[in-house]
N, C-alpha and C positions, 0 to 999 in steps of 0.2 A: 449415314456413314458412321458406323460404330465399330467396325472390324479393326483390330489393332494394326494389322499389316497395311490396311488401306489408309489408315491415319498417319502412318509414320512419315512418308515422304512429304505430304502437305505440312506436317509439323516442322520438318527440317527447313522447308521454304519459309515458313512464318518466322522461325528463329533467325534465319539469315536476314530476312527483311528488317526485323527488329534490330539486329546487329548493325545493319547499314544506317539506320536512324541514329543509333548510339554513336557511330563513327562520325556522322555529320557534326555532332556536338564536340566530340573528342578532338577532331582534327582542327577545330577552330582555336583551341587552346585558351579560351577565355571563359571557362566554366564557372557559372555562379552556383554556389553551394548554399542551400537552405537547410534548416534543421526541423525535423519532424517532432511530434509530441514526445516521442521516446528518446529524443536527443540524437537520433541517428541522422546521417546526412542524406539529402536527396537533391538531385540535379534535374535540369531540363531533359537530360538523356534518359533518366529513369522514367519520367512522365511520358516522353515520346514513345519509348519502347512499350510501356504499359498500354497506352491508348491504341497502338497498332496491334499488339497481340490480342487484346480484348476484342477489338473489332474483327480481326481475322478469324479467331476461334468462334466468334458468334456467327460468322458466315459459314464456317466449316461444319460446326455441330451446334446448331441453335438450341438443341434440346439438352445440352450439357452445360451446367453453370461454370463460371470462371471465378476463381478466388486468387487474387494477385496480392503481393505485398503492398502494392499501391492502390488497392481497392478502397482504402479508407476504412477498413475494418468491416467485417460481416459478422453479425451477431451469431453466436453458437445456436441460438434458438432457430435461426433461419437455415443454417447449414447442417445441423446435426443429423438430419434424415437424408442427406445427400448420399446416395449409394455410389454415385459416379460424378466426378467433377475434375476440371482442370485446375492444377495448382501451379502458380507462376511466380517466378522472381524475374522481372523484366531486365534487371541489371544487378546480378549478384556480384558483390565486390565493389560497391560504390566507393569505398575508401581506396581500393586499388585503382579505380578509374580516376579519382582525384589526384592520386600520387603518380599517375601516368606510367604505371609499370606493365600495363597490358594484360594483367592477370584477372580479368573480369569476364563474366559470361552471361548469356541469356539462358534461363532455365525454364523449361515447360514440361510438366508431368501430368499424366492422367492417373487419377486415384480411383480405385474401385474397392469399396468395402474396407477402407482404411489402409490399402496397400498400393504402392506405386507400381503400375503395370506397364507403363510406357513412359519413356523419357528422352528428351533431347537437351543436350548441353552444347551451346555454340559459343566459340571464342571469337569475337569480332576482329581483334587485331591480327590474328593468324589465319582466320577462316577455317579453323579446324572444328569439326563437329563430332561429338560423341553421341551415340544413339543406341537404343535397344528397348526390348520389351519382352513380356512373357511369351514364350514359344517362338520368338523371333531371333534370339541371339543378340549379341552386342557388336557394335561396329565403330570404327573410327574413319571419318571421311576427311581427306586432305587433298588439296589441289585437284578436286574433281574425282578422286579415286576413293572408293569405299571398300574397306577390308575388315574381316572379322577380328575381334579382340577377345582375349580370354585372360582371366586371372591366372597367375602362375603358382606353381607349387613352391612353398617357401624353401629357400636354400641359402646357405651362407655366401656372402654377407646378406643378412636380412636388411631390407630397405624399409625404413620407417618414414612416413610423411609426417612432419612435425610442424605445428603452427609457429609462426614467428612471434606471436604476441601472447599466446594463451597457454596456461597450464604447464609451464616449463618444468616445474619441480616434480609434478606427478608424472610427466612424460619421461623425465630422467630416471625415476624409479622403475618405470615400466621397461625402459631400455636396458637397465641393469639385469632385470629378471630374464628378458629375452636373450641377452648375451650369454647368461649363465647356462641357458637351456639349448640354444640353437647356434651360438657362435657370434661372430662380430656383427655389429649393427651399424649401418650407414644411415645418416639422416639427410633428407632432402626437404625442400620447402616449396610451397606453391600457394597461390592465392585462391580464395573462393572455392567453388565446387570442383575445381580441377584436382584438388587433393584426392577426392573420391575416384576421379577418372584415372589417376595414375595407378590405383589399385586395380581398376577394371581392365586396364590395358596391359597389366603384368609388369609395369615399371616399378611397382612398390608392393610390399607384402601386407603392410598394416598402416592404418591411419587412426590414431586415437584422438578423439575430439573431446577434451575434458574442460569445455567452456561452453557458454550459451550459444545456441543457434535456433532458428525458427524452421518450421516445417517446409516453407518454400525454399529455404537455403539448400535442402538436401534431397528433396523428392525426386527431381529429374535424374541426378547422378545416382541416387539409390536404385532407381529402376535399371540404369545401365549396369551398375555393379551386380545386381541380381542376375541380369541377363548374361553377364560374363562369368557367372559361376561363383561369385563371392557373396558375402552377407554384410548387412549393416544392422548392428545390434546395440542395445543399451548395455550398461556395465553388468547387468544380470544375464547377459547373453540372450536377451529376448528381442525379436525384430522391432524396429521402430514402427510406431503406429501413427497414422495420419488422420486429420480431421478431429483432433481432440478439442475439448473446450479451451484448454490453454495451448496455444500454437507453438510454445517453446518446446524444443526437443530436450530430452534428457541427455546427459553426456553419453557418447556413443563410440563404437569401434567400427571401422571398416576393415574387413578381413578378407584376404584373398582365398581363403579356404573355409571349411566348415568350422563351426564353433568348437567342435571336439578337438580340433588341432591346436586351439589356442586357449583352452581352459586353464592351462598352467599359469597364465598371467593373472588369474583372478585375485591372488593376494595383493597385487599392486593396485588393484582397482577399488579396494575397500575405501569407503568415504568419498568416492569419485562420482557418485550418481547424480549430484545436483549441478 
């Protein structure tokens, strides 16, 4: 079972099942937080979702390897020749989970030759799913109804998704440049991979991420953005690549239109590549 269309609905079901496992922990309200080697937090919910997704993907596509944030690290020597693999963040937004603001997601992506070609982003607290893939289009599923989504053509006021915690000074400079060119800018904020999904569904025009992330943080929503007609690029306007030796992403931009529409912001991005 390797056809993208055939994989999409089973992937949605797996993400929802993992979301239910996360909510089992979330609803108890007594979450124990441990610290990983990189000082990032991990909870019982992260581990439960990881174990479930890894098992279900193994049943669905036993020939496709799985690389999860909670896999414990897979050496580049082992994965460098993978032409196709699942890239998973079983609980993206662990800090949001701990803060109990509901803005955390389950992210599952299929990577082919360094590109995200299929992705599902599931929001356990709301039951909303964002999904899409190459040649399939992008969709938002809510209350059992699935409808197509599409990036919008930028128009004033420009809606920018901004991080609550990261790169505020650089984002402010970018905002001034956009305002001078396109008119008023409105800022909105959202946790985890949902920032990318806001651009995919046409609720925002641009999301600059000028702080560290890892490949599993972005891959699923990146696939949805691509399927919705947008792009995810580094600050040199080149597509993000996956399965690198270093799994950290460069700073990046999520754009609702082609890079040509946004090249005017380049001066504000100088020195923002790391």
